C-alpha positions as CSV (number, residue, x, y, z in Angstrom):
1,M,0.0,0.4,-0.3
2,H,2.6,2.6,0.8
3,I,4.4,1.6,-2.9
4,C,1.5,2.6,-4.4
5,S,0.7,5.4,-2.4
6,K,4.3,6.9,-4.0
7,T,3.7,6.0,-7.4
8,R,0.6,8.1,-7.2
9,F,2.1,10.7,-5.9
10,A,5.1,11.0,-8.1
11,S,2.0,10.5,-11.1
12,S,0.3,14.0,-10.3
13,I,3.9,15.6,-9.5
14,V,4.6,14.7,-13.7
15,L,0.5,15.5,-14.8
16,F,1.0,19.0,-12.8
17,L,4.6,20.3,-14.2
18,G,2.9,19.6,-17.8
19,V,0.0,21.3,-17.3
20,S,2.2,24.4,-15.4
21,C,3.7,24.6,-19.2
22,F,1.0,25.4,-20.9
23,P,0.7,29.1,-20.3
24,S,4.0,30.1,-21.1
25,C,4.2,27.3,-24.4
26,S,0.8,29.2,-25.4
27,N,2.7,32.9,-25.3
28,A,5.7,31.7,-27.2
29,Q,3.3,30.3,-30.3
30,G,1.4,33.3,-30.4
31,N,4.4,35.7,-30.5
32,K,5.6,33.7,-33.6
33,L,4.2,34.6,-37.1
34,D,3.6,31.0,-39.5
35,R,3.0,30.7,-43.2
36,P,-1.0,30.0,-42.9
37,T,-1.7,33.4,-41.2
38,A,1.3,35.6,-43.2
39,L,-0.7,33.9,-46.4
40,S,-3.9,35.7,-44.8
41,V,-2.5,39.1,-43.4
42,L,-1.5,39.3,-47.5
43,R,-5.1,38.7,-48.5
44,K,-6.6,41.0,-46.3
45,A,-4.2,43.7,-47.2
46,G,-4.7,42.9,-51.0
47,G,-1.9,41.4,-52.1
48,L,1.8,42.9,-53.7
49,N,1.6,46.4,-54.5
50,N,3.8,44.7,-57.7
51,E,2.4,45.8,-61.5
52,I,2.8,45.1,-65.1
53,T,2.9,48.2,-66.8
54,A,3.5,50.1,-70.3
55,E,3.2,53.9,-71.2
56,A,0.8,55.3,-73.1
57,H,2.3,58.4,-74.7
58,T,-0.2,61.3,-75.8
59,S,1.3,62.3,-79.0
60,T,3.0,61.8,-82.4
61,E,4.3,63.5,-85.0
62,W,3.8,64.2,-88.7
63,V,6.6,66.6,-90.1
64,E,7.2,65.7,-93.9
65,A,9.9,68.4,-95.0
66,W,12.1,66.9,-92.5
67,W,12.5,63.7,-94.7
68,N,13.9,63.4,-98.2
69,R,11.4,61.9,-101.3
70,D,13.0,58.4,-100.8
71,K,12.3,55.4,-99.5
72,S,13.1,56.7,-95.7
73,L,10.0,59.2,-96.4
74,E,7.5,55.7,-97.0
75,V,9.1,54.7,-93.7
76,A,8.4,57.6,-92.0
77,R,4.8,57.8,-93.3
78,L,4.4,54.0,-92.6
79,R,5.7,54.9,-88.6
80,A,3.6,57.8,-88.3
81,Q,1.3,56.3,-89.1
82,S,1.2,53.0,-86.9
83,E,2.2,55.4,-84.3
84,L,-1.3,57.2,-84.9
85,D,-3.3,53.9,-85.1
86,F,-2.1,52.2,-81.5
87,L,-3.2,55.7,-80.2
88,N,-6.5,55.7,-81.5
89,H,-6.4,52.3,-80.8
90,L,-6.5,53.4,-76.9
91,V,-8.8,56.0,-77.2
92,D,-11.3,52.9,-78.4
93,G,-10.2,51.2,-75.2
94,G,-10.8,54.2,-72.9
95,I,-7.0,54.6,-71.8
96,L,-7.2,58.2,-74.4
97,R,-9.1,61.3,-75.6
98,K,-8.3,63.4,-79.0
99,K,-7.1,67.0,-78.7
100,A,-6.5,69.4,-80.9
101,D,-3.8,69.1,-83.4
102,T,-0.8,71.3,-83.2
103,F,0.1,72.4,-86.5
104,L,3.7,73.9,-87.4
105,G,4.4,76.5,-89.4
106,C,5.8,75.6,-93.2
107,E,4.9,77.0,-96.7
108,P,3.1,77.4,-98.6
109,E,0.1,77.8,-96.2
110,P,-2.6,76.5,-96.0
111,G,-2.0,72.9,-97.8
112,C,1.5,72.1,-96.0
113,R,-0.5,71.8,-92.6
114,D,-1.9,68.6,-92.9
115,H,1.8,67.4,-93.6
116,N,3.5,69.5,-90.0
117,K,1.9,68.9,-87.1
118,Y,1.8,67.1,-83.6
119,I,-1.3,64.8,-83.2
120,N,-2.3,65.0,-79.4
121,F,-4.5,63.1,-76.3
122,E,-4.5,62.8,-73.5
123,V,-5.2,60.4,-70.7
124,I,-8.0,59.5,-69.0
125,A,-7.4,58.5,-65.7
126,S,-8.8,55.3,-63.9
127,A,-8.1,52.6,-61.5
128,D,-5.6,50.9,-63.8
129,V,-4.4,54.0,-65.6
130,R,-2.1,56.6,-64.1
131,V,-1.7,60.0,-65.3
132,M,2.3,61.1,-65.4
133,Y,3.6,64.5,-66.4
134,Q,6.9,65.9,-67.1
135,G,6.7,69.4,-68.2
136,Q,6.1,71.3,-70.9
137,T,8.4,71.4,-74.3
138,M,9.2,74.5,-76.2
139,M,6.0,75.1,-78.4
140,G,4.0,75.1,-75.1
141,R,2.5,71.4,-75.2
142,S,2.4,69.0,-72.1
143,T,4.5,65.9,-72.0
144,E,1.7,64.0,-70.3
145,F,1.4,60.5,-70.8
146,G,-0.1,57.4,-68.5
147,Y,1.1,54.1,-66.9
148,V,-1.3,51.3,-68.1
149,V,-1.7,48.7,-65.3
150,L,-1.6,45.6,-67.8
151,A,-1.2,43.0,-64.9
152,R,-1.2,42.8,-61.1
153,A,0.5,40.2,-58.9
154,S,-1.7,37.8,-57.5
155,N,-1.5,33.3,-56.5
156,P,1.1,34.3,-53.4
157,K,2.8,31.7,-51.9
158,V,4.8,32.1,-48.3
159,T,8.0,30.0,-49.1
160,G,9.9,31.4,-45.8
161,I,10.1,33.5,-43.0
162,T,12.5,35.1,-40.5
163,Q,11.5,36.4,-37.4
164,E,13.1,38.7,-34.5
165,G,10.7,39.4,-31.7
166,I,7.9,40.8,-33.0
167,D,9.6,41.9,-36.3
168,A,9.7,39.3,-39.0
169,T,10.2,39.3,-43.0
170,V,8.3,37.1,-45.3
171,E,9.7,35.2,-48.2
172,V,6.6,34.9,-51.1
173,E,6.5,33.9,-54.9
174,Y,3.8,34.8,-57.0
175,S,3.0,35.2,-60.6
176,Y,0.8,38.3,-62.0
177,S,-2.8,38.2,-63.6
178,P,-4.2,40.3,-66.4
179,T,-6.1,43.3,-65.5
180,A,-10.0,43.6,-67.1
181,L,-8.6,47.4,-68.7
182,Y,-5.5,45.0,-70.3
183,K,-7.8,42.2,-71.5
184,R,-10.7,44.8,-72.6
185,V,-7.6,46.5,-74.6
186,L,-5.7,44.1,-76.1
187,P,-7.9,42.8,-79.0
188,L,-7.8,46.3,-80.2
189,I,-4.0,46.9,-80.4
190,K,-2.9,43.6,-81.6
191,D,-2.8,44.8,-85.2
192,S,-0.8,47.4,-84.0
193,L,1.4,45.3,-82.2
194,A,1.8,42.8,-85.5
195,K,3.6,45.7,-87.2
196,C,6.4,45.6,-84.5
197,S,7.6,42.8,-86.5
198,L,8.0,44.5,-90.0
199,P,11.6,45.1,-91.4
200,D,11.3,48.2,-92.0
201,L,10.5,49.0,-88.4
202,S,12.4,47.0,-86.2
203,S,15.5,48.3,-86.4
204,N,14.1,51.7,-85.1
205,P,11.0,50.3,-83.3
206,L,8.1,52.5,-82.6
207,T,7.1,53.8,-79.5
208,Y,5.0,50.7,-78.2
209,C,6.8,47.7,-79.3
210,G,7.9,45.6,-76.5
211,H,6.1,46.6,-73.6
212,W,2.4,45.1,-74.7
213,P,2.9,41.5,-73.5
214,T,1.1,38.7,-74.5
215,E,-1.5,36.8,-72.3
216,A,0.9,34.0,-72.1
217,E,3.6,35.8,-71.3
218,I,2.1,37.6,-68.3
219,S,0.8,34.2,-67.1
220,A,4.4,32.5,-67.4
221,K,6.0,35.1,-65.2
222,K,7.3,34.0,-61.9
223,E,8.9,36.6,-59.5
224,T,10.0,36.5,-55.9
225,G,10.1,39.3,-53.1
226,S,9.9,40.3,-49.7
227,V,7.6,41.5,-46.9
228,R,8.1,43.4,-43.4
229,F,5.9,42.2,-41.2
230,R,5.2,43.3,-37.1
231,K,3.6,41.9,-34.4
232,Y,0.6,44.5,-33.1
233,D,-1.9,44.1,-29.9
234,D,-4.2,43.0,-32.5
235,G,-2.1,40.5,-34.6
236,W,0.2,40.8,-37.1
237,R,0.2,43.6,-39.7
238,I,2.3,44.4,-42.8
239,I,4.6,47.3,-42.7
240,K,4.5,49.7,-45.5
241,Q,7.9,50.5,-47.2
């Protein structure tokens, strides 16, 4: 009987010590940022800010007097018309709107005016189009242009976490998803993009060439990055940089 009593007493000590550890262990776990929590915070914050963008220029020019009467004039006309067609497609897509042309001095007036001018547009700001400015030209024309968001980072995957106290750095892999604006505009500009491979234009590319990837190229793009987190009284938050 005496031995059994000791055995029961010893067991009760082990159980007591095990229970007394729970609060401190729980607090330690609560301060640790795990991958599911980091991913949840990322999604609640709207994901990553990374974007694929293209520029929307707001003018093109046709000054026939600059060119000799040979093949260079034909190529210049092709370039000018291709640039103009592209800008008009952006008008159709709701990215730009047409403005009045700017005519340059030429002789004899008025027949030369249509061959000596800048053709002007302006940016229509929206959730996927940001208006940018660089100032004025010598002729007083605005050099406004727009950044068009073609795709945004999506499908983040947390690949690692390093933590020091209440601060953590989360390593992330992500891909991109095309914006609704890109999907709407891409069919409108396909003919213009096809001209980028023309032999007469490829040596000196049009301003829009190389900046508008296909949907397949966007889907294939994978990148990595890191995001800073900090623990507050209400949980983990992303630290804006």
